[in-house]
N, C-alpha and C positions, 0 to 999 in steps of 0.2 A: 636257685629257688626251684622247688618242687612245681609239677604238672598241675596245672586248677584240674578239676574231674572232669570238665568240657574237655578237653585237652585227652585228658586219658580217656574218657566213652569214645574221643575220634579213634585213638590208639586202638581202642576193644575194638574199632570195626575195622579198619587198618588190618591188625597182625587176626582179623579170624578163620586166616586159613592157617593161621598157626596155631594158635587155640581149639581144637575143637574138643566135640564131646568122646573124641580116642585116645586123647592126648593121655598126657600125664597126669592132669587132674582125676583122669577115670580110670589111673592104672589102673588099681586094686578091683575094682569092677569088673573090668578087663580079664583079670587075671583070671578070676574068682569064675569067669562064662567062659573059660579058652580062646579069649578073642585074640587078632593078634595087636599085639600092643605099639604103636607108633609114634614112635619123639615128635617131638616139634622143634628144631633148633633153630636157633638165631647165630651166623656166623660173623665172618669177621668183613673187610672189603670186599665187592662184587668185584670182578675181573682182573682182580691179582692172584698170580698163582699160587698166595698163601689159601686163600678160597678152593680155584677150583682145580689146585692139584693136591691137595691135601682132605683141607675139608669134607667139600663136598663130596668126592668118592670116600672116604670113611664112611659119613652119616647115610651117605645114599645105598651105598651097597654093600661096604663094608660087613657093615653090623650084620645084617640080616646074612649074607655068608658066615663070619663068625658066628653067630647064633641059630644058625643052620635052619633061618628062616623064622626062630620062631619069635622075634624082636626086628623091630626096622627104624628109621628116620627119616626123618625130611628136615632138607636144610634152606636156609635161603638167608644172605649175605643181608647186614645191618640196614643198609645204607640202598639196599634195592624195596626190603622191607619200609624201608619212612622212619627209621628210627632215630632220631638226635643222640648222637654218640654220648653226648653227654647226661642222658635218663637213663639209659643203659641198666644202670647200676641199679635206681629205685624199682626198674618194672620187673628185674630179675626179683631186688627185694618183698616189691607184694603179690610175685608170680604172674603179673601178667607173662612176662617170658619167662617163663618156667629155667631154661638152657639160654643164657647167652651170651656173647662177646664184647667188650667192653674194649674200648682203645684206655688206656693209660693215662694218653695227654689229656682226653676230656674228664679225668678224675680230680686233675689237678687245681679243679679252679673250687669245688666243694668238697673236695676231701686228697689232701696236698701229702697227706700221710704217707696214701697209699705207692705216690708216684715217685719215690725218694731215689729206686734204680735207675731211672732214663733222665735223671735230670741235665738239660740241654748244656753240653760241653765237659760232662761226666765220661763217657762211656770211647775211648779213642779208638777203639778198636773191638773185637769181637770174642776176645779174652776177657776185656774190661767187663764188656758187658754180661758175662756168664757170670762171672766175678759177684757183679752186683748184684742180680738177680738170684743167686746163689744163697751170698747173705741177708736176705731180703724177705725171703720166700714165707720162710715161715712165721714168721710179724704178720704178713700179710695175709697169711692164711686163717690165720687167728684171729684176727680182728675182723675180716669180713666177716668170717660167722657168729664173731661175739655182734659187732654194730650193729650187720642188717641180714643176718640169716642166712649167710651165703655160703654157697659150697664151694670153694675154689677150686676147680679140675684142670686145669693147667694152664700153664704163660706160653702164649707162640712170641715169635717175634719176624718180625720184614725189616727188609735188608736197608742196611746204613743210609738214617736222610743226610742227606748233603747238598751243598749252595750252588744253584743254575742258575745264570746269570745269560743277560741277552747284549752286554754289550761287555768289555775283556775287561778282565782283572787278576792282577797276581798274588794277591793274600787276602787276609782277610781284614786289613789294614783298607784295602782300597773300595771296603762296602760304606763306609766311611759319608753320609747321607744318603745313601740309596735306599730305595722302599723296595722290603725282604718279605714276602710270602712266608708268614709260620703257622701254625698250626696247634701250639702250646701259648699259654702263659710263660711258662720257663725258655720257650722258644723265643720269644718275644725279651724279656729279659738279656737273654745271652745278645742279642742284635742290637739293642740300647746300649749297650754295654762297652760296642762295638761304635756308638752311633750312628746308625742305620735307623730307619725308621722301618721296624715289623708290623705287618698289615696281614690280620687276619684272615683268612680267607676259603672255603673248603674245598677239599681236594678233588672235585671235577669241575672246576672254575677255575683253577692254575693257569689253564693255559690262555682263556678267554681275558684273565686278566692281564696273564702277560701281553698279548696282541695289541690290547686295548691301551696301553701304557700305565695300567694303575700299578703296578707293582714293576720290577725293576728285575728282579732275581727271587727266586723262590728256594725252599727249604724239603725238599720231600726226596722218598728213596732210590738210591739208580737205577733200581727195576722198574718202581712202579713210573717213576719219569720219564723211562722212554716209553713203558705201552699206554703212558696220555699224554705222551707226541712233545712232549718236551724239548729233542733233541731240533726239532725243527722250528721252533721261535726261542731258540737260545742257543748262546755258540760256547761260552765257558761253563764249565763244572767244574766243580772244588772235591780234593779227594778227601778230607777228612769228617770225618761222621759228627755233624750236631747232636743227635739222636739216633734211636735205630727203630720208635716205634712200637713199644709191646703194649699185648693184649692179653689180656685175661680173661678165659671163655671158665664161666662161674653157674652153678643151680641155687636153685630157689633150693631152700635145704629142706622147706615141705615137700618139696614133688622129686628132688634126691630119694629121702627116705622113703618117701612109697613106692619107689619103684621096687620090685620084684627082689628078692637078695643076690639070686643069680645075672641077673642083669647090672645092677651095680656093680657087682663083684668084674662083669665082662668086660663092663669101660673103665674101670680102674685099672683096670690089667694092660689094657689096649692103649688109653691112648697116652703112658709117655711114649711110647712111640710114638704115635701121631704126633707129640709136642718137640720130638727127635727132629722128627723129618721135616718138623718146619724150620725148625732150627738148621738141620745142615745147607735147606734150599737156600735157606737166605744169607748163610755165608756165602756161597759160591755163587749167589746172585745179586752180591754188593760187589764181585770183582765183575763176572758178567755184565751188568745194568751198566757201567764205569765200558767194560766194552762194545757195547751196545751204542751207546750213546755218542762215541768216538770214534770208532772202528779200529780199534787199537786191540786185538785179539778175537774171539770168537766171536761168533752173537748168533746162538740158537734160536735166538727168540725172530728174530726176523731180519729186514735190511740194515744193516747199524745208517747210526746218523756220522757226525764230522765235527763233534763236538771239540775242544781243546780242550786238554788237560792241566789242572791248575795244581801242578803237587801241593799237599803242604809238605813246609818248611818252619825251621826251627822257632821263625819269629815268630806263626800260627799258632804254634800251642804255645806259647812264652803266651799269646792274643789268649786263648781256648780257656788258659789255671786263671790268668786272671780277670777272663770276665767271669766265671765257674763260682769262686772263692769269695769277688769282689762284690757282687752283684747276683747270680743266680741263687747261689747259696743262701747270703739274708734276706732273700725277698723271698724265699722259699720256706723259712723259717719264721717271717711274718705271717706268711699266710696260714701256717698250719696254728697258729695260736687258737682256739687254749691248749692243742696239741704241743707236750713236752718231743716236740722234732728234731729238739738238738740232741737229746737222750736217745733217740732211737737211729741217729746220725752215727751218735758215737758209740753203737753197741751192732751195728748193722755196714752200711755201705761207707763208713769211714773209714776204720781200718782195714777193711778187707781189697782199701782200693789207696789207703794209705795216705787222705785225708783230711786232714782237720778242721777247724771253723775257725775262720777266723774272730779273734776276740773282738 
């Protein structure tokens, strides 16, 4: 449900440093008096390489350099700003956050039709993910604009999200009965199909929940799991991607249209390169994350762990496909009502990956 008026007032206070008199809302006035225009950006998850190596440098430094000092920006990660992921789309729609990044998994409950390209069990590798995103991008862009007055600017991805467990297992079948940390309804559906017990847990609380015994396993990115310290509290890591963690960077349409034309052109020209850099790093970090957690291969990020790799086997792929087709997709379609997500699927991701709907 949408935030209450009181909660929005709280958010306005929390985000006061982001939305100021020199922000996007006053872009036209600032341009008229030749005052520097500084954008306020809410980015992705703090402390992860997507944010630290790409989003933050682009907005904090590169925009000023590319515009020769005419424009600048300041970015804060959404979890540092205190913005719940599930509320970001609404905040951008209202213009409370003019430019914001939202996790696609956070849209699955209220807006499931926007999350078709990263359902649990769908994309078994990076190539599949690229096909899914390419197939659904035009739909996503047009519907965000029509339904929420929001302009899609970029789609980012985190490294593959895989299963970490604190006890030995040899494949997905062994997860039956275990409590598994998940981050979306789609992931919950997937593990319920395997006979596991999904537990929704915020990213930053994963280690604490593993240590306390509240969960036995956790699904998160290969590299983000390493940076979080999962290699210190779990022993086995599976290689099969469950999801990838897509993120949408978007702007309030009114705020976007109010920017000076040359700034809109600059951002439109440069964001594809930023998006590409994020994707390249995420592909690379999927492998590096496994190396850092296990010690098998080079780990540029720091001291490697000593986890055991559980390589995906044909039996795992059979279980994955069954869970996707018999549980994840039907429940996604049910959440989509009254949207006609069956048609959406058949016109976008389904043919791209050759995955039909079970009658």
